[in-house]
SEMI-906354 format. One record per atom (N, C-alpha, C): z, y, x; atom name; residue in three letters. Coordinates in pm, whole numbers, plus 50000, padded with zeros to 5 digits. Atoms other than C-alpha are relative to their C-alpha. Layout:
% residues N
[[Z, Y, X], CA, ALA]
...
END
This chain:
% residues 235
[[49921, 50069, 49898], N, UNK]
[[87452, 61039, 21789], CA, UNK]
[[50141, 49975, 49948], C, UNK]
[[49868, 50031, 50053], N, UNK]
[[87770, 60858, 21691], CA, UNK]
[[50111, 50040, 50098], C, UNK]
[[49897, 49974, 49899], N, UNK]
[[87968, 60886, 22017], CA, UNK]
[[49935, 50061, 50124], C, UNK]
[[50051, 49936, 49878], N, UNK]
[[87920, 61111, 22319], CA, UNK]
[[50115, 50028, 50095], C, UNK]
[[49905, 49968, 49893], N, UNK]
[[88119, 61121, 22645], CA, UNK]
[[49933, 50099, 50093], C, UNK]
[[50058, 49893, 49920], N, UNK]
[[88063, 61436, 22849], CA, UNK]
[[50090, 50032, 50119], C, UNK]
[[49930, 49970, 49875], N, UNK]
[[88177, 61459, 23213], CA, UNK]
[[50148, 49958, 49994], C, UNK]
[[49863, 50047, 50019], N, UNK]
[[88486, 61249, 23142], CA, UNK]
[[50064, 49964, 50134], C, UNK]
[[49919, 50034, 49883], N, UNK]
[[88750, 61232, 23415], CA, UNK]
[[50138, 49955, 49953], C, UNK]
[[49868, 50053, 50036], N, UNK]
[[89070, 61026, 23392], CA, UNK]
[[50073, 49965, 50128], C, UNK]
[[49917, 50032, 49884], N, UNK]
[[89354, 60993, 23643], CA, UNK]
[[50118, 49912, 49960], C, UNK]
[[49876, 50074, 50010], N, UNK]
[[89638, 60744, 23683], CA, UNK]
[[50088, 50038, 50118], C, UNK]
[[49904, 49960, 49895], N, UNK]
[[89933, 60889, 23878], CA, UNK]
[[49930, 50069, 50117], C, UNK]
[[50068, 49921, 49898], N, UNK]
[[89705, 61126, 24065], CA, UNK]
[[49873, 49938, 50054], C, UNK]
[[50122, 50067, 49951], N, UNK]
[[89436, 60869, 24146], CA, UNK]
[[49892, 50006, 49892], C, UNK]
[[50110, 49988, 50095], N, UNK]
[[89097, 60921, 23984], CA, UNK]
[[49948, 49862, 49962], C, UNK]
[[50049, 50128, 50050], N, UNK]
[[89001, 60623, 23765], CA, UNK]
[[49860, 50012, 49942], C, UNK]
[[50131, 49972, 50058], N, UNK]
[[88700, 60779, 23590], CA, UNK]
[[49953, 50135, 50052], C, UNK]
[[50049, 49879, 49936], N, UNK]
[[88481, 61042, 23756], CA, UNK]
[[49870, 50048, 49934], C, UNK]
[[50117, 49932, 50058], N, UNK]
[[88245, 61263, 23551], CA, UNK]
[[49902, 49904, 49932], C, UNK]
[[50083, 50097, 50071], N, UNK]
[[88117, 60984, 23327], CA, UNK]
[[49947, 50062, 49871], C, UNK]
[[50066, 49952, 50122], N, UNK]
[[87867, 61082, 23057], CA, UNK]
[[49906, 49891, 49949], C, UNK]
[[50100, 50085, 50065], N, UNK]
[[87685, 60856, 22814], CA, UNK]
[[50014, 50015, 49850], C, UNK]
[[50000, 49989, 50145], N, UNK]
[[87602, 60829, 22445], CA, UNK]
[[49982, 49863, 49936], C, UNK]
[[50015, 50123, 50077], N, UNK]
[[87622, 60555, 22184], CA, UNK]
[[49933, 50035, 49868], C, UNK]
[[50072, 49976, 50125], N, UNK]
[[87367, 60554, 21905], CA, UNK]
[[50066, 49925, 49885], C, UNK]
[[49948, 50068, 50118], N, UNK]
[[87485, 60472, 21555], CA, UNK]
[[49920, 49873, 49971], C, UNK]
[[50065, 50126, 50032], N, UNK]
[[87411, 60112, 21463], CA, UNK]
[[49960, 49916, 50120], C, UNK]
[[50040, 50072, 49878], N, UNK]
[[87375, 59994, 21823], CA, UNK]
[[50115, 49917, 50056], C, UNK]
[[49900, 50061, 49912], N, UNK]
[[87556, 59763, 22064], CA, UNK]
[[49973, 50054, 50139], C, UNK]
[[50007, 49950, 49862], N, UNK]
[[87622, 59935, 22396], CA, UNK]
[[50104, 49926, 50081], C, UNK]
[[49907, 50077, 49917], N, UNK]
[[87782, 59737, 22679], CA, UNK]
[[50030, 50076, 50129], C, UNK]
[[49956, 49949, 49870], N, UNK]
[[87982, 59862, 22977], CA, UNK]
[[50027, 49879, 50089], C, UNK]
[[49977, 50110, 49907], N, UNK]
[[87965, 59625, 23274], CA, UNK]
[[50040, 50057, 50136], C, UNK]
[[49955, 49958, 49868], N, UNK]
[[88114, 59640, 23621], CA, UNK]
[[50111, 49909, 50047], C, UNK]
[[49896, 50085, 49940], N, UNK]
[[88362, 59474, 23855], CA, UNK]
[[50138, 50039, 49948], C, UNK]
[[49861, 49965, 50029], N, UNK]
[[88738, 59464, 23801], CA, UNK]
[[50035, 50132, 50066], C, UNK]
[[49960, 49871, 49944], N, UNK]
[[88880, 59812, 23849], CA, UNK]
[[49893, 50106, 49996], C, UNK]
[[50109, 49902, 50006], N, UNK]
[[88550, 59986, 23775], CA, UNK]
[[50029, 50113, 49902], C, UNK]
[[49965, 49895, 50095], N, UNK]
[[88709, 60181, 23489], CA, UNK]
[[49957, 49973, 49857], C, UNK]
[[50052, 50030, 50133], N, UNK]
[[88565, 60004, 23187], CA, UNK]
[[50108, 50008, 49892], C, UNK]
[[49892, 50000, 50100], N, UNK]
[[88892, 59944, 23004], CA, UNK]
[[50060, 50139, 49986], C, UNK]
[[49947, 49864, 50006], N, UNK]
[[89011, 60294, 23092], CA, UNK]
[[49918, 50087, 49906], C, UNK]
[[50086, 49924, 50091], N, UNK]
[[88712, 60439, 22910], CA, UNK]
[[50034, 49967, 49856], C, UNK]
[[49966, 50037, 50137], N, UNK]
[[88794, 60242, 22595], CA, UNK]
[[50136, 50055, 49960], C, UNK]
[[49866, 49950, 50030], N, UNK]
[[89161, 60338, 22614], CA, UNK]
[[49999, 50150, 49979], C, UNK]
[[50008, 49855, 50015], N, UNK]
[[89067, 60702, 22651], CA, UNK]
[[49931, 50038, 49868], C, UNK]
[[50067, 49975, 50128], N, UNK]
[[88827, 60692, 22356], CA, UNK]
[[50096, 49980, 49884], C, UNK]
[[49912, 50032, 50112], N, UNK]
[[89092, 60534, 22133], CA, UNK]
[[50132, 50076, 50004], C, UNK]
[[49883, 49914, 49997], N, UNK]
[[89359, 60785, 22237], CA, UNK]
[[50121, 49943, 50070], C, UNK]
[[49888, 50060, 49929], N, UNK]
[[89578, 60550, 22440], CA, UNK]
[[50020, 50060, 50138], C, UNK]
[[49994, 49932, 49871], N, UNK]
[[89502, 60747, 22757], CA, UNK]
[[49941, 50139, 49985], C, UNK]
[[50047, 49862, 50012], N, UNK]
[[89460, 61122, 22788], CA, UNK]
[[49909, 50033, 50118], C, UNK]
[[50089, 49965, 49889], N, UNK]
[[89163, 61247, 22992], CA, UNK]
[[50051, 50120, 50079], C, UNK]
[[49968, 49884, 49918], N, UNK]
[[89209, 61489, 23279], CA, UNK]
[[49908, 50116, 49966], C, UNK]
[[50098, 49899, 50039], N, UNK]
[[88892, 61676, 23185], CA, UNK]
[[49883, 49929, 49934], C, UNK]
[[50115, 50055, 50070], N, UNK]
[[88568, 61630, 22997], CA, UNK]
[[50024, 49995, 49849], C, UNK]
[[49994, 50000, 50146], N, UNK]
[[88500, 61577, 22628], CA, UNK]
[[49953, 49866, 49943], C, UNK]
[[50046, 50115, 50077], N, UNK]
[[88464, 61292, 22379], CA, UNK]
[[49974, 50048, 49858], C, UNK]
[[50039, 49959, 50134], N, UNK]
[[88277, 61358, 22054], CA, UNK]
[[49964, 49878, 49917], C, UNK]
[[50029, 50109, 50092], N, UNK]
[[88261, 61125, 21755], CA, UNK]
[[49961, 50059, 49864], C, UNK]
[[50052, 49948, 50128], N, UNK]
[[88049, 61209, 21450], CA, UNK]
[[50021, 50151, 49987], C, UNK]
[[49989, 49855, 50004], N, UNK]
[[88054, 61575, 21542], CA, UNK]
[[50140, 50056, 50017], C, UNK]
[[49862, 49957, 49979], N, UNK]
[[88432, 61586, 21598], CA, UNK]
[[50042, 49974, 50144], C, UNK]
[[49947, 50021, 49865], N, UNK]
[[88588, 61638, 21939], CA, UNK]
[[50133, 49927, 49988], C, UNK]
[[49882, 50085, 50021], N, UNK]
[[88852, 61363, 21970], CA, UNK]
[[50083, 49978, 50126], C, UNK]
[[49921, 50029, 49878], N, UNK]
[[88968, 61358, 22334], CA, UNK]
[[50138, 50066, 49987], C, UNK]
[[49863, 49952, 50009], N, UNK]
[[89345, 61394, 22342], CA, UNK]
[[50063, 49985, 49863], C, UNK]
[[49944, 50022, 50134], N, UNK]
[[89386, 61312, 21971], CA, UNK]
[[50088, 49876, 49998], C, UNK]
[[49915, 50120, 50007], N, UNK]
[[89659, 61064, 21874], CA, UNK]
[[49923, 49880, 49948], C, UNK]
[[50074, 50120, 50040], N, UNK]
[[89545, 60703, 21823], CA, UNK]
[[49985, 49984, 49849], C, UNK]
[[50009, 50018, 50145], N, UNK]
[[89624, 60699, 21449], CA, UNK]
[[49890, 50088, 49941], C, UNK]
[[50105, 49910, 50049], N, UNK]
[[89395, 60998, 21393], CA, UNK]
[[49862, 49944, 50034], C, UNK]
[[50129, 50056, 49958], N, UNK]
[[89115, 60828, 21587], CA, UNK]
[[49964, 49878, 49915], C, UNK]
[[50024, 50113, 50091], N, UNK]
[[89154, 60510, 21380], CA, UNK]
[[49955, 50052, 49864], C, UNK]
[[50034, 49944, 50131], N, UNK]
[[89141, 60723, 21064], CA, UNK]
[[49857, 50055, 49997], C, UNK]
[[50137, 49950, 49992], N, UNK]
[[88813, 60877, 21184], CA, UNK]
[[49897, 49888, 49999], C, UNK]
[[50093, 50112, 50008], N, UNK]
[[88660, 60530, 21210], CA, UNK]
[[49976, 49925, 50129], C, UNK]
[[50012, 50076, 49874], N, UNK]
[[88718, 60386, 21561], CA, UNK]
[[50113, 49899, 50006], C, UNK]
[[49900, 50106, 49986], N, UNK]
[[88898, 60052, 21597], CA, UNK]
[[49984, 49934, 50137], C, UNK]
[[49997, 50050, 49863], N, UNK]
[[88997, 59898, 21931], CA, UNK]
[[50054, 49858, 50001], C, UNK]
[[49952, 50136, 49975], N, UNK]
[[89020, 59526, 22010], CA, UNK]
[[50032, 49993, 50149], C, UNK]
[[49967, 49986, 49858], N, UNK]
[[89212, 59544, 22340], CA, UNK]
[[49987, 49870, 50078], C, UNK]
[[49999, 50118, 49913], N, UNK]
[[89190, 59310, 22635], CA, UNK]
[[50131, 49924, 49981], C, UNK]
[[49879, 50080, 50020], N, UNK]
[[89433, 59023, 22587], CA, UNK]
[[50044, 49993, 49856], C, UNK]
[[49982, 50008, 50146], N, UNK]
[[89415, 59060, 22205], CA, UNK]
[[50115, 50085, 49947], C, UNK]
[[49885, 49917, 50039], N, UNK]
[[89762, 59226, 22178], CA, UNK]
[[50035, 49984, 49852], C, UNK]
[[49959, 50028, 50137], N, UNK]
[[89842, 59060, 21849], CA, UNK]
[[50152, 50013, 49986], C, UNK]
[[49857, 50010, 50027], N, UNK]
[[90184, 59073, 21684], CA, UNK]
[[50032, 49851, 49996], C, UNK]
[[49998, 50144, 49978], N, UNK]
[[90261, 58728, 21816], CA, UNK]
[[50094, 49926, 49904], C, UNK]
[[49902, 50067, 50086], N, UNK]
[[90562, 58650, 21593], CA, UNK]
[[49962, 50012, 49852], C, UNK]
[[50042, 49983, 50139], N, UNK]
[[90383, 58763, 21276], CA, UNK]
[[49891, 49900, 49966], C, UNK]
[[50102, 50094, 50047], N, UNK]
[[90156, 58544, 21067], CA, UNK]
[[49861, 50063, 50007], C, UNK]
[[50138, 49953, 50004], N, UNK]
[[89780, 58571, 21048], CA, UNK]
[[49983, 50110, 49895], C, UNK]
[[50019, 49902, 50108], N, UNK]
[[89793, 58753, 20714], CA, UNK]
[[50077, 50129, 50028], C, UNK]
[[49924, 49879, 49965], N, UNK]
[[90061, 58992, 20842], CA, UNK]
[[49927, 50082, 50106], C, UNK]
[[50080, 49929, 49901], N, UNK]
[[89844, 59079, 21142], CA, UNK]
[[49882, 50071, 49934], C, UNK]
[[50113, 49939, 50070], N, UNK]
[[89549, 59144, 20912], CA, UNK]
[[50044, 50121, 49919], C, UNK]
[[49948, 49886, 50076], N, UNK]
[[89758, 59369, 20688], CA, UNK]
[[50032, 50118, 50092], C, UNK]
[[49969, 49893, 49904], N, UNK]
[[89868, 59562, 20997], CA, UNK]
[[49875, 50079, 50037], C, UNK]
[[50124, 49931, 49969], N, UNK]
[[89503, 59642, 21065], CA, UNK]
[[49961, 50103, 49895], C, UNK]
[[50033, 49908, 50110], N, UNK]
[[89485, 59824, 20731], CA, UNK]
[[50114, 50098, 49972], C, UNK]
[[49877, 49925, 50027], N, UNK]
[[89810, 60019, 20775], CA, UNK]
[[49976, 50145, 49961], C, UNK]
[[50029, 49862, 50038], N, UNK]
[[89642, 60361, 20735], CA, UNK]
[[49933, 50013, 49864], C, UNK]
[[50074, 49996, 50126], N, UNK]
[[89461, 60267, 20416], CA, UNK]
[[50094, 49995, 49879], C, UNK]
[[49922, 49997, 50124], N, UNK]
[[89592, 60331, 20066], CA, UNK]
[[49931, 49926, 49885], C, UNK]
[[50081, 50062, 50105], N, UNK]
[[89317, 60155, 19866], CA, UNK]
[[50031, 49851, 49991], C, UNK]
[[49949, 50137, 50000], N, UNK]
[[89505, 59833, 19787], CA, UNK]
[[49897, 49900, 49948], C, UNK]
[[50099, 50092, 50054], N, UNK]
[[89229, 59680, 19578], CA, UNK]
[[49891, 49970, 50102], C, UNK]
[[50104, 50021, 49900], N, UNK]
[[88967, 59733, 19848], CA, UNK]
[[50053, 49926, 50122], C, UNK]
[[49939, 50075, 49889], N, UNK]
[[89207, 59604, 20113], CA, UNK]
[[49995, 49850, 49968], C, UNK]
[[50004, 50141, 50038], N, UNK]
[[89233, 59278, 19920], CA, UNK]
[[49857, 49947, 49998], C, UNK]
[[50141, 50041, 49997], N, UNK]
[[88854, 59268, 19878], CA, UNK]
[[49954, 49977, 50143], C, UNK]
[[50038, 50017, 49859], N, UNK]
[[88813, 59317, 20253], CA, UNK]
[[50064, 49876, 50060], C, UNK]
[[49934, 50122, 49952], N, UNK]
[[89067, 59044, 20320], CA, UNK]
[[49922, 49877, 49956], C, UNK]
[[50077, 50113, 50050], N, UNK]
[[88866, 58806, 20102], CA, UNK]
[[49868, 49985, 50076], C, UNK]
[[50127, 50004, 49926], N, UNK]
[[88541, 58901, 20278], CA, UNK]
[[50021, 49948, 50142], C, UNK]
[[49971, 50043, 49863], N, UNK]
[[88698, 58851, 20620], CA, UNK]
[[50031, 49850, 50003], C, UNK]
[[49969, 50143, 50005], N, UNK]
[[88830, 58510, 20518], CA, UNK]
[[49874, 49917, 49972], C, UNK]
[[50128, 50069, 50019], N, UNK]
[[88481, 58416, 20397], CA, UNK]
[[49922, 49997, 50131], C, UNK]
[[50071, 49989, 49873], N, UNK]
[[88340, 58534, 20728], CA, UNK]
[[50065, 49914, 50108], C, UNK]
[[49923, 50078, 49902], N, UNK]
[[88617, 58365, 20934], CA, UNK]
[[50090, 49903, 49924], C, UNK]
[[49920, 50093, 50083], N, UNK]
[[88733, 58062, 20729], CA, UNK]
[[50129, 49953, 50067], C, UNK]
[[49881, 50047, 49929], N, UNK]
[[88982, 57964, 20999], CA, UNK]
[[50121, 50088, 49967], C, UNK]
[[49888, 49910, 50027], N, UNK]
[[89191, 58271, 20910], CA, UNK]
[[50063, 49972, 49864], C, UNK]
[[49941, 50040, 50129], N, UNK]
[[89232, 58160, 20549], CA, UNK]
[[50082, 49871, 50017], C, UNK]
[[49929, 50126, 49977], N, UNK]
[[89330, 57813, 20666], CA, UNK]
[[50133, 50023, 50070], C, UNK]
[[49881, 49977, 49916], N, UNK]
[[89584, 57957, 20909], CA, UNK]
[[50080, 50123, 49956], C, UNK]
[[49944, 49870, 50036], N, UNK]
[[89701, 58261, 20710], CA, UNK]
[[50151, 50008, 50011], C, UNK]
[[49853, 49999, 49989], N, UNK]
[[90068, 58157, 20719], CA, UNK]
[[50048, 49965, 50140], C, UNK]
[[49964, 50042, 49864], N, UNK]
[[90060, 58048, 21084], CA, UNK]
[[50028, 50121, 50088], C, UNK]
[[49970, 49892, 49907], N, UNK]
[[90216, 58264, 21354], CA, UNK]
[[49887, 50015, 50101], C, UNK]
[[50112, 49973, 49911], N, UNK]
[[89959, 58429, 21579], CA, UNK]
[[50016, 49933, 50136], C, UNK]
[[49977, 50054, 49866], N, UNK]
[[90122, 58299, 21899], CA, UNK]
[[49967, 49851, 50010], C, UNK]
[[50027, 50144, 49998], N, UNK]
[[90052, 57938, 21798], CA, UNK]
[[49851, 49968, 49994], C, UNK]
[[50143, 50022, 50010], N, UNK]
[[89675, 57986, 21774], CA, UNK]
[[49938, 49986, 50139], C, UNK]
[[50072, 50010, 49873], N, UNK]
[[89423, 57901, 22048], CA, UNK]
[[49947, 50138, 50040], C, UNK]
[[50053, 49874, 49952], N, UNK]
[[89270, 58176, 22262], CA, UNK]
[[49882, 50050, 49917], C, UNK]
[[50115, 49962, 50079], N, UNK]
[[88947, 58172, 22065], CA, UNK]
[[50039, 50045, 49861], C, UNK]
[[49952, 49962, 50133], N, UNK]
[[89130, 58184, 21732], CA, UNK]
[[50069, 50135, 50003], C, UNK]
[[49935, 49871, 49987], N, UNK]
[[89340, 58474, 21856], CA, UNK]
[[49900, 50114, 50015], C, UNK]
[[50104, 49898, 49987], N, UNK]
[[89026, 58663, 21955], CA, UNK]
[[49936, 50031, 49865], C, UNK]
[[50053, 49979, 50135], N, UNK]
[[88885, 58612, 21605], CA, UNK]
[[50098, 50082, 49917], C, UNK]
[[49900, 49927, 50076], N, UNK]
[[89212, 58735, 21455], CA, UNK]
[[50008, 50145, 50044], C, UNK]
[[49994, 49862, 49950], N, UNK]
[[89223, 59043, 21680], CA, UNK]
[[49880, 50080, 49952], C, UNK]
[[50120, 49932, 50048], N, UNK]
[[88865, 59128, 21584], CA, UNK]
[[50010, 50027, 49850], C, UNK]
[[49986, 49984, 50145], N, UNK]
[[88934, 59071, 21213], CA, UNK]
[[50104, 50107, 49966], C, UNK]
[[49899, 49896, 50023], N, UNK]
[[89247, 59286, 21232], CA, UNK]
[[49940, 50139, 50017], C, UNK]
[[50065, 49870, 49980], N, UNK]
[[89040, 59572, 21372], CA, UNK]
[[49904, 50032, 49886], C, UNK]
[[50095, 49978, 50109], N, UNK]
[[88777, 59525, 21100], CA, UNK]
[[50070, 50038, 49870], C, UNK]
[[49927, 49965, 50122], N, UNK]
[[89048, 59565, 20833], CA, UNK]
[[50018, 50151, 49985], C, UNK]
[[49993, 49854, 50012], N, UNK]
[[89051, 59938, 20913], CA, UNK]
[[49867, 50060, 49954], C, UNK]
[[50135, 49957, 50040], N, UNK]
[[88684, 59956, 20803], CA, UNK]
[[49941, 50098, 50101], C, UNK]
[[50046, 49906, 49897], N, UNK]
[[88567, 60108, 21133], CA, UNK]
[[49850, 50025, 49993], C, UNK]
[[50141, 49971, 49977], N, UNK]
[[88237, 60280, 21193], CA, UNK]
[[49960, 49950, 50138], C, UNK]
[[50025, 50047, 49864], N, UNK]
[[88270, 60184, 21560], CA, UNK]
[[50112, 49907, 50042], C, UNK]
[[49905, 50098, 49950], N, UNK]
[[88438, 59881, 21716], CA, UNK]
[[49994, 50001, 50152], C, UNK]
[[49988, 50009, 49855], N, UNK]
[[88558, 59896, 22077], CA, UNK]
[[50055, 49862, 50034], C, UNK]
[[49959, 50136, 49967], N, UNK]
[[88580, 59544, 22222], CA, UNK]
[[50015, 49988, 50151], C, UNK]
[[49968, 50002, 49857], N, UNK]
[[88749, 59495, 22560], CA, UNK]
[[50016, 49855, 50048], C, UNK]
[[49999, 50133, 49940], N, UNK]
[[88666, 59169, 22743], CA, UNK]
[[50029, 49889, 49897], C, UNK]
[[49970, 50101, 50102], N, UNK]
[[88651, 58951, 22428], CA, UNK]
[[49981, 49856, 50046], C, UNK]
[[50025, 50138, 49958], N, UNK]
[[88523, 58645, 22618], CA, UNK]
[[50100, 49951, 50105], C, UNK]
[[49908, 50034, 49892], N, UNK]
[[88807, 58648, 22873], CA, UNK]
[[50084, 49877, 49964], C, UNK]
[[49919, 50119, 50017], N, UNK]
[[88965, 58303, 22904], CA, UNK]
[[49950, 49900, 49897], C, UNK]
[[50053, 50089, 50103], N, UNK]
[[88743, 58138, 22643], CA, UNK]
[[49909, 49894, 50062], C, UNK]
[[50089, 50108, 49957], N, UNK]
[[88552, 57813, 22679], CA, UNK]
[[49855, 50041, 49978], C, UNK]
[[50142, 49969, 50022], N, UNK]
[[88170, 57822, 22707], CA, UNK]
[[49958, 49986, 49853], C, UNK]
[[50036, 50019, 50141], N, UNK]
[[88144, 57688, 22351], CA, UNK]
[[50052, 50116, 49915], C, UNK]
[[49942, 49889, 50077], N, UNK]
[[88377, 57959, 22218], CA, UNK]
[[49931, 50131, 50034], C, UNK]
[[50074, 49879, 49963], N, UNK]
[[88188, 58227, 22413], CA, UNK]
[[49870, 50009, 49922], C, UNK]
[[50122, 50003, 50080], N, UNK]
[[87871, 58118, 22238], CA, UNK]
[[50028, 50039, 49856], C, UNK]
[[49960, 49965, 50137], N, UNK]
[[88049, 58141, 21902], CA, UNK]
[[50036, 50148, 49990], C, UNK]
[[49963, 49859, 49998], N, UNK]
[[88188, 58482, 21997], CA, UNK]
[[49875, 50089, 49998], C, UNK]
[[50125, 49924, 50002], N, UNK]
[[87836, 58607, 22068], CA, UNK]
[[49940, 50006, 49861], C, UNK]
[[50050, 50003, 50138], N, UNK]
[[87733, 58499, 21719], CA, UNK]
[[50080, 50093, 49911], C, UNK]
[[49913, 49915, 50081], N, UNK]
[[88033, 58678, 21568], CA, UNK]
[[49970, 50148, 50025], C, UNK]
[[50029, 49860, 49967], N, UNK]
[[87958, 59003, 21753], CA, UNK]
[[49866, 50043, 49940], C, UNK]
[[50131, 49969, 50059], N, UNK]
[[87593, 58991, 21645], CA, UNK]
[[50010, 50017, 49849], C, UNK]
[[49986, 49994, 50145], N, UNK]
[[87696, 58930, 21286], CA, UNK]
[[50070, 50128, 49957], C, UNK]
[[49930, 49875, 50030], N, UNK]
[[87941, 59223, 21285], CA, UNK]
[[49905, 50117, 50013], C, UNK]
[[50099, 49893, 49977], N, UNK]
[[87666, 59444, 21425], CA, UNK]
[[49899, 50004, 49887], C, UNK]
[[50100, 50005, 50107], N, UNK]
[[87415, 59328, 21164], CA, UNK]
[[50055, 50049, 49867], C, UNK]
[[49938, 49950, 50122], N, UNK]
[[87663, 59421, 20892], CA, UNK]
[[50022, 50151, 50004], C, UNK]
[[50001, 49854, 49997], N, UNK]
[[87644, 59782, 21008], CA, UNK]
[[50100, 50067, 50091], C, UNK]
[[49899, 49940, 49913], N, UNK]
[[87922, 59833, 21263], CA, UNK]
[[49943, 50022, 50140], C, UNK]
[[50039, 49968, 49862], N, UNK]
[[87841, 60009, 21591], CA, UNK]
[[50104, 49940, 50095], C, UNK]
[[49909, 50067, 49908], N, UNK]
[[87991, 59828, 21891], CA, UNK]
[[49984, 50055, 50141], C, UNK]
[[49995, 49969, 49857], N, UNK]
[[88094, 59947, 22237], CA, UNK]
[[50076, 49886, 50066], C, UNK]
[[49950, 50126, 49947], N, UNK]
[[88149, 59630, 22437], CA, UNK]
[[50025, 50010, 50149], C, UNK]
[[49968, 50017, 49858], N, UNK]
[[88328, 59593, 22771], CA, UNK]
[[50003, 49850, 50027], C, UNK]
[[50013, 50144, 49981], N, UNK]
[[88239, 59255, 22914], CA, UNK]
[[49966, 49968, 50145], C, UNK]
[[50030, 50046, 49864], N, UNK]
[[88257, 59087, 23255], CA, UNK]
[[49899, 49886, 50001], C, UNK]
[[50105, 50101, 50012], N, UNK]
[[88033, 58807, 23131], CA, UNK]
[[49868, 50075, 49981], C, UNK]
[[50116, 49911, 50002], N, UNK]
[[87721, 59002, 23221], CA, UNK]
[[49885, 49937, 49922], C, UNK]
[[50110, 50065, 50074], N, UNK]
[[87479, 58745, 23079], CA, UNK]
[[50021, 50015, 49849], C, UNK]
[[49970, 49980, 50142], N, UNK]
[[87653, 58770, 22741], CA, UNK]
[[49970, 50145, 49960], C, UNK]
[[50025, 49859, 50029], N, UNK]
[[87641, 59151, 22755], CA, UNK]
[[49852, 50031, 49994], C, UNK]
[[50144, 49976, 49998], N, UNK]
[[87272, 59151, 22846], CA, UNK]
[[49931, 49941, 49878], C, UNK]
[[50061, 50064, 50117], N, UNK]
[[87197, 58917, 22558], CA, UNK]
[[50029, 50077, 49871], C, UNK]
[[49959, 49937, 50125], N, UNK]
[[87386, 59116, 22295], CA, UNK]
[[49960, 50147, 49987], C, UNK]
[[50008, 49854, 50008], N, UNK]
[[87344, 59482, 22385], CA, UNK]
[[49856, 50051, 50000], C, UNK]
[[50127, 49928, 49994], N, UNK]
[[87059, 59724, 22335], CA, UNK]
[[49998, 50100, 50115], C, UNK]
[[49988, 49906, 49888], N, UNK]
[[87189, 59954, 22609], CA, UNK]
[[50113, 49953, 50089], C, UNK]
[[49901, 50042, 49901], N, UNK]
[[87378, 59873, 22928], CA, UNK]
[[50036, 50120, 50088], C, UNK]
[[49950, 49900, 49906], N, UNK]
[[87594, 60114, 23130], CA, UNK]
[[50077, 49928, 50110], C, UNK]
[[49937, 50067, 49887], N, UNK]
[[87697, 60000, 23479], CA, UNK]
[[50095, 50097, 50069], C, UNK]
[[49898, 49919, 49935], N, UNK]
[[88019, 60135, 23628], CA, UNK]
[[50036, 49941, 50136], C, UNK]
[[49949, 50039, 49868], N, UNK]
[[88126, 60125, 23992], CA, UNK]
[[50102, 50103, 50044], C, UNK]
[[49893, 49912, 49949], N, UNK]
[[88456, 60271, 24113], CA, UNK]
[[50015, 50127, 49916], C, UNK]
[[49977, 49888, 50090], N, UNK]
[[88489, 60491, 23807], CA, UNK]
[[49881, 50090, 49974], C, UNK]
[[50120, 49917, 50017], N, UNK]
[[88135, 60628, 23819], CA, UNK]
[[49891, 49921, 49929], C, UNK]
[[50116, 50061, 50065], N, UNK]
[[87835, 60557, 23598], CA, UNK]
[[49884, 50004, 50099], C, UNK]
[[50103, 50005, 49896], N, UNK]
[[87570, 60438, 23843], CA, UNK]
[[49863, 49958, 49946], C, UNK]
[[50126, 50049, 50053], N, UNK]
[[87305, 60295, 23613], CA, UNK]
[[50013, 49984, 49850], C, UNK]
[[50005, 50030, 50143], N, UNK]
[[87210, 60285, 23245], CA, UNK]
[[49857, 49978, 49957], C, UNK]
[[50134, 50029, 50049], N, UNK]
[[86916, 60151, 23052], CA, UNK]
[[50002, 49882, 49905], C, UNK]
[[50009, 50119, 50084], N, UNK]
[[86793, 59868, 22835], CA, UNK]
[[50040, 49877, 50082], C, UNK]
[[49966, 50121, 49924], N, UNK]
[[86902, 59514, 22928], CA, UNK]
[[49889, 49959, 50097], C, UNK]
[[50110, 50038, 49913], N, UNK]
[[86555, 59445, 23070], CA, UNK]
[[49991, 50089, 50122], C, UNK]
[[50006, 49905, 49889], N, UNK]
[[86556, 59761, 23282], CA, UNK]
[[50113, 49974, 50100], C, UNK]
[[49883, 50020, 49914], N, UNK]
[[86906, 59694, 23415], CA, UNK]
[[49991, 49866, 50071], C, UNK]
[[50006, 50135, 49943], N, UNK]
[[86849, 59321, 23472], CA, UNK]
[[49900, 49992, 50115], C, UNK]
[[50104, 50006, 49898], N, UNK]
[[86543, 59392, 23687], CA, UNK]
[[50033, 50080, 50125], C, UNK]
[[49962, 49925, 49880], N, UNK]
[[86731, 59612, 23936], CA, UNK]
[[50064, 49906, 50101], C, UNK]
[[49938, 50083, 49895], N, UNK]
[[86830, 59457, 24269], CA, UNK]
[[50152, 50012, 49998], C, UNK]
[[49858, 49973, 50003], N, UNK]
[[87172, 59616, 24229], CA, UNK]
[[50074, 49904, 49905], C, UNK]
[[49938, 50087, 50098], N, UNK]
[[87255, 59415, 23917], CA, UNK]
[[49973, 49853, 50032], C, UNK]
[[50031, 50138, 49964], N, UNK]
[[87076, 59099, 24029], CA, UNK]
[[50096, 49946, 50106], C, UNK]
[[49915, 50045, 49891], N, UNK]
[[87279, 59079, 24349], CA, UNK]
[[50146, 49995, 49962], C, UNK]
[[49856, 49988, 50030], N, UNK]
[[87614, 59187, 24206], CA, UNK]
[[50044, 49909, 49889], C, UNK]
[[49952, 50066, 50120], N, UNK]
[[87620, 59004, 23875], CA, UNK]
[[49921, 49875, 49959], C, UNK]
[[50084, 50111, 50046], N, UNK]
[[87336, 58755, 23835], CA, UNK]
[[49968, 49898, 50108], C, UNK]
[[50021, 50096, 49893], N, UNK]
[[87337, 58580, 24168], CA, UNK]
[[49858, 49996, 50055], C, UNK]
[[50139, 49998, 49956], N, UNK]
[[86984, 58691, 24246], CA, UNK]
[[49982, 50066, 50135], C, UNK]
END
């Protein structure tokens, strides 16, 4: 098991945002967290990556307990976070943002090799390498944010609402990109409000409601429940 959350509880200013959530992520899989706004999906990712401290419970990654660890240590262990809204260094160029993703690495030759591979995978980034991030389209910024995270050579990629604000055509392209990253060996934990996209990409779905895990299973199992049909699929 690559990642395990055990009875995780998280509070914001005394209010409980996550209540006794437990689930596991298998190595080499895509697991998706779905749920309405405010269900706690982003909070879970922030807590895994060390941006939020849990009130109680445990998070284990590759046999190491990581809850409460500083974000830099979690990145060094192999978890990279693509946050909601991309959170790029907007005034920096594409290449400067990519270099920032490798800030913990010392292997300069391999960093350059990874940069070349990423530019082969995302040709737009080579074309725009001198362009400031703030001048790129939403879809291009999402590609850059994902590529920046990949520059840390993660074992697991946390992706928070990557399709938010994108056109249907770009969402389709994003799905292809996520599948390709997964096929190259990276485990993905995906938070996504586009439930149809999540059901198409993931091997396991976890449904959150008001900070609680209320359902988990394969996409087919989850899709066939009245709860998901009514809430997310218009059935």
